[in-house]
C-alpha positions in Angstrom: 29.5 -50.6 -53.5 26.4 -50.4 -53.1 26.0 -50.7 -49.1 28.6 -47.9 -49.4 27.0 -45.3 -51.5 23.8 -45.4 -48.9 25.4 -45.5 -46.4 27.4 -42.3 -47.5 24.0 -40.9 -48.3 23.0 -41.3 -45.3 25.7 -40.0 -43.6 25.3 -36.7 -45.5 21.6 -36.7 -45.0 21.8 -37.1 -41.2 24.7 -34.2 -41.6 22.8 -32.0 -43.2 19.2 -32.7 -41.3 21.5 -31.9 -38.0 23.2 -28.9 -39.0 19.7 -28.0 -40.3 18.7 -28.0 -37.3 20.7 -26.6 -35.3 20.7 -23.4 -37.7 17.3 -23.5 -36.9 17.0 -24.0 -33.3 20.1 -20.9 -32.9 17.6 -19.1 -34.6 14.7 -19.6 -32.3 17.0 -19.0 -29.9 17.5 -14.6 -31.5 13.5 -14.6 -32.6 11.8 -12.3 -30.6 8.4 -13.7 -29.3 5.0 -13.0 -31.1 3.6 -10.6 -29.3 0.7 -8.2 -30.4 0.6 -4.9 -29.2 3.0 -3.4 -26.0 2.6 -6.7 -24.2 0.8 -10.3 -23.2 0.1 -11.0 -19.8 1.2 -15.0 -19.3 -0.4 -16.5 -15.9 1.7 -19.6 -14.8 -0.3 -21.4 -12.6 1.5 -23.1 -9.4 2.4 -26.7 -10.1 2.2 -26.1 -14.6 4.8 -28.3 -16.4 7.5 -27.0 -18.7 6.1 -29.0 -21.3 2.8 -27.7 -20.5 3.8 -23.7 -20.5 5.3 -23.9 -24.0 2.1 -25.5 -25.3 -0.1 -23.0 -24.0 2.2 -20.8 -25.1 2.3 -21.8 -29.1 -2.1 -22.5 -28.5 -1.7 -18.4 -27.9 0.1 -17.5 -30.9 3.2 -16.3 -28.5 5.7 -19.4 -28.9 6.1 -20.9 -32.4 8.4 -24.1 -31.2 7.8 -25.9 -28.1 10.3 -28.7 -28.0 12.5 -26.2 -28.4 11.6 -23.9 -25.8 11.6 -27.1 -23.7 15.2 -28.3 -25.1 15.9 -24.3 -23.7 15.2 -25.1 -20.5 17.1 -28.0 -19.9 20.1 -26.6 -21.8 20.5 -23.8 -18.8 19.7 -26.7 -16.6 16.7 -24.3 -15.6 13.8 -26.7 -16.4 12.7 -26.9 -12.9 13.4 -23.6 -11.8 10.3 -21.9 -13.0 8.4 -19.6 -11.0 4.5 -19.7 -11.0 3.2 -16.1 -11.4 1.8 -13.4 -13.8 4.6 -12.1 -16.0 4.7 -9.9 -19.0 6.1 -10.6 -22.7 7.0 -7.6 -25.0 7.3 -7.8 -28.4 11.4 -7.4 -27.9 11.4 -10.5 -25.6 13.4 -13.4 -27.1 12.7 -17.0 -26.0 15.7 -16.6 -24.0 14.9 -13.6 -22.6 11.6 -14.6 -21.7 12.7 -18.1 -19.6 14.9 -15.9 -17.7 12.0 -13.8 -17.2 9.6 -16.6 -15.4 12.9 -18.2 -13.6 13.9 -15.0 -11.9 10.3 -14.6 -10.7 9.9 -10.6 -11.9 6.2 -10.9 -11.8 3.6 -7.9 -12.8 3.1 -6.1 -9.9 -0.2 -4.2 -9.0 -0.2 -1.0 -6.9 -3.1 -0.4 -4.2 -2.5 3.5 -2.5 -4.0 3.8 1.4 -4.6 7.4 1.8 -3.2 9.4 4.9 -6.2 10.8 6.6 -8.6 8.5 5.9 -10.5 5.9 8.3 -9.3 2.1 8.5 -12.7 1.4 7.0 -12.4 3.1 4.0 -9.1 1.4 3.3 -10.8 -1.6 3.6 -13.2 -0.5 1.5 -9.9 0.2 -1.3 -8.6 -3.8 -0.4 -11.9 -4.8 -1.3 -12.2 -3.2 -4.9 -8.9 -4.4 -5.8 -9.6 -7.2 -8.1 -6.2 -8.2 -8.2 -6.1 -9.8 -4.6 -8.0 -13.0 -3.4 -9.6 -13.5 -0.4 -13.4 -12.9 1.2 -14.0 -8.8 1.0 -13.0 -7.7 4.7 -15.9 -5.3 4.4 -17.9 -7.7 5.7 -16.7 -8.5 9.1 -16.8 -7.1 11.8 -14.2 -5.4 13.7 -13.0 -7.9 16.0 -13.0 -10.8 13.9 -10.5 -9.0 11.7 -8.6 -8.0 14.5 -8.5 -11.4 15.3 -7.7 -12.8 12.2 -4.6 -10.6 12.1 -3.9 -12.0 15.9 -5.0 -8.6 17.6 -7.9 -9.5 19.4 -10.1 -7.1 21.2 -7.8 -4.0 19.6 -9.8 -1.4 17.9 -8.2 -1.2 14.4 -8.1 2.9 13.5 -5.2 3.6 13.1 -3.1 0.3 13.2 -2.3 0.7 9.7 0.2 2.6 8.1 -0.8 4.6 4.5 1.1 3.9 1.7 1.5 2.7 -1.7 1.7 -1.0 -1.5 2.8 -3.3 -4.5 1.6 -7.1 -4.5 1.7 -9.6 -7.7 -1.8 -11.5 -8.1 -3.3 -13.4 -6.0 -2.1 -12.0 -3.2 -4.7 -12.2 -0.3 -6.2 -9.5 1.1 -5.2 -10.4 4.5 -2.0 -10.3 4.1 -1.6 -7.3 2.2 -3.2 -5.4 5.3 -1.4 -7.5 7.9 2.3 -6.1 5.6 0.7 -2.8 6.7 -0.2 -3.8 10.4 3.0 -4.6 11.0 4.8 -1.2 8.6 3.2 1.0 11.0 4.2 -1.0 14.5 7.9 -0.7 12.9 7.1 3.4 12.0 5.5 3.7 15.5 8.7 2.2 17.4 11.0 4.2 15.7 9.4 7.6 15.7 8.1 6.8 20.0 11.9 5.6 20.7 13.1 9.3 18.7 10.6 11.3 20.8 11.2 14.6 23.0 11.0 14.3 27.1 8.5 15.2 28.9 5.4 14.1 26.7 1.9 14.6 28.1 1.3 11.4 26.8 3.2 8.0 27.6 2.7 5.0 25.0 3.2 4.6 21.5 -0.8 4.0 20.9 -1.1 7.6 23.0 1.2 9.5 20.1 -0.8 7.3 17.8 -4.3 8.7 18.8 -2.3 12.1 18.7 -0.7 11.9 15.3 -4.4 11.0 14.0 -6.0 13.9 15.0 -2.5 16.1 13.3 -3.1 14.0 9.9 -6.7 15.5 10.3 -6.5 18.9 11.1 -3.7 19.5 8.1 -2.3 18.5 4.8 0.3 20.7 4.8 3.6 19.0 6.0 5.2 22.1 7.5 2.0 22.7 9.9 1.5 19.7 11.2 4.6 20.0 13.9 3.2 23.6 14.8 -0.2 22.1 15.2 1.6 19.1 17.2 3.0 21.9 19.6 -0.1 23.6 20.3 -2.3 20.1 21.8 0.6 19.4 23.3 1.0 22.9 25.4 -3.1 22.5 25.6 -2.3 19.1 27.7 0.8 19.9 29.9 -1.8 23.0 30.3 -5.0 20.6 31.5 -7.3 22.6 28.7 -9.1 20.0 26.3 -7.9 19.6 22.9 -11.1 21.0 21.5 -10.7 19.9 17.8 -13.8 19.2 15.3 -11.8 16.1 13.3 -12.8 14.2 17.0 -16.0 15.5 17.2 -16.7 14.5 13.6 -15.0 10.9 14.0 -17.7 10.3 17.0 -20.9 11.2 15.2 -20.0 8.3 12.3 -22.8 7.6 9.2 -24.4 10.7 11.7 -22.7 13.5 10.4 -23.8 14.6 7.2 -21.1 17.8 6.1 -22.3 20.3 8.7 -20.9 21.0 12.4 -23.3 21.6 14.7 -22.7 23.6 18.2 -25.1 20.6 19.7 -22.9 18.3 18.2 -19.7 20.1 20.0 -21.9 19.6 23.4 -22.9 16.6 22.6 -21.8 13.6 25.6 -19.4 11.0 23.9 -16.0 9.1 24.2 -15.1 11.3 20.8 -16.0 15.1 21.3 -12.8 16.9 22.8 -15.0 19.6 23.5 -16.7 17.6 26.6 -13.6 15.2 27.5 -10.5 15.9 29.0 -7.3 14.4 27.2 -7.2 12.5 24.1 -10.0 10.7 22.1 -10.1 6.5 23.4 -8.2 5.8 20.0 -7.6 6.7 16.5 -9.3 9.0 14.7 -7.7 7.6 11.5 -4.5 6.4 9.1 -1.5 8.8 10.3 1.0 9.1 8.1 4.5 9.1 9.0 4.8 12.8 8.9 2.2 13.0 11.4 3.1 10.6 13.7 6.5 13.2 14.1 5.0 15.8 14.7 2.8 13.6 17.7 6.1 13.0 19.3 8.3 15.7 18.2 6.2 19.2 18.5 7.7 22.0 17.3 8.3 24.7 20.1 6.3 27.8 20.8 3.7 29.0 22.6 0.3 29.0 20.4 -2.9 27.7 21.6 -5.2 28.6 19.4 -5.2 27.8 15.5 -8.2 28.3 12.4 -7.8 27.7 8.8 -7.4 30.5 6.3 -9.6 29.2 4.0 -6.7 27.8 1.7 -5.3 25.0 3.5 -3.0 26.7 6.1 -3.4 28.0 9.8 -3.0 31.2 11.7 -1.4 30.3 15.0 -2.3 32.0 17.9 -1.4 32.6 21.7 -4.3 33.9 23.5 -8.3 33.7 23.3 -8.3 37.2 22.2 -6.3 36.8 19.4 -7.4 34.2 18.2 -11.2 35.2 18.2 -10.0 38.2 16.1 -8.5 35.3 13.6 -12.0 33.6 14.1 -13.7 36.6 13.2 -11.7 37.4 9.5 -10.9 34.1 8.4 -14.6 32.1 9.4 -17.2 35.2 10.0 -15.4 37.4 7.2 -15.4 40.3 9.3 -12.8 42.5 10.4 
């Protein structure tokens, strides 16, 4: 009789305990994680075990019951599905939502922008300044060494990288992001080249890229790019020199002090389009999609000259006489 009473008490106690744990577990699943502020950042290094992650979350005060979190992962069959990376935890996120988050691999993304019209070396400076990226500073490498690592030995790097905003997770390698930009430029340039107008005065996509970089540097006004492309294409067809200041400035490099002098326009260097015939040997900047399309689909017309009006736009002229009048008005301030 005593044994029956003891067994009954033990059974009731066991059922009560199990029932209590079940209720506690259900409460755990529905209770948001403890996050102060708009979000907390949790980084899961590669190779981190489920148990180690749960205890790290407890140590940081984000999670209250590590073994419940481990049990949840096993219950959902996701104990081996957690992906390494950096994750944002928000105050409304329950353990269930957080587990789904780190299984899906929705890591925090960072932004980096290569600006249209900037040079390759300026793009490298932006890469090196982004501390969420890994790898050695690329600005310390020579052009030849860098292009060899990218699989393009002997290639001049200027203009080969597409200017855009790139999103990436922490610890991505700088070289990988740069390679992504290069491959994107390859695709966009090839697409534009396939859609080119017939009878252009250049015969390769690379020459179109050179032209696009010059157009990019001449104007930031999207509507003017095809017009400027048309001017340069007509000048090349007629055997006229391009006579564009941005190429001269690029050729001067660090010697350019912000003031372009007459002597600079007469200097003999491969980028001085006041002296050389045709295109310079390489692009002079990173051209965007609009400038690339303007190079291969230039606007029709008869203008051969243009001059800046001082408000970001240009006035286009058919003859040298018209152009000189525009120069007197907009550059020299004379009627």
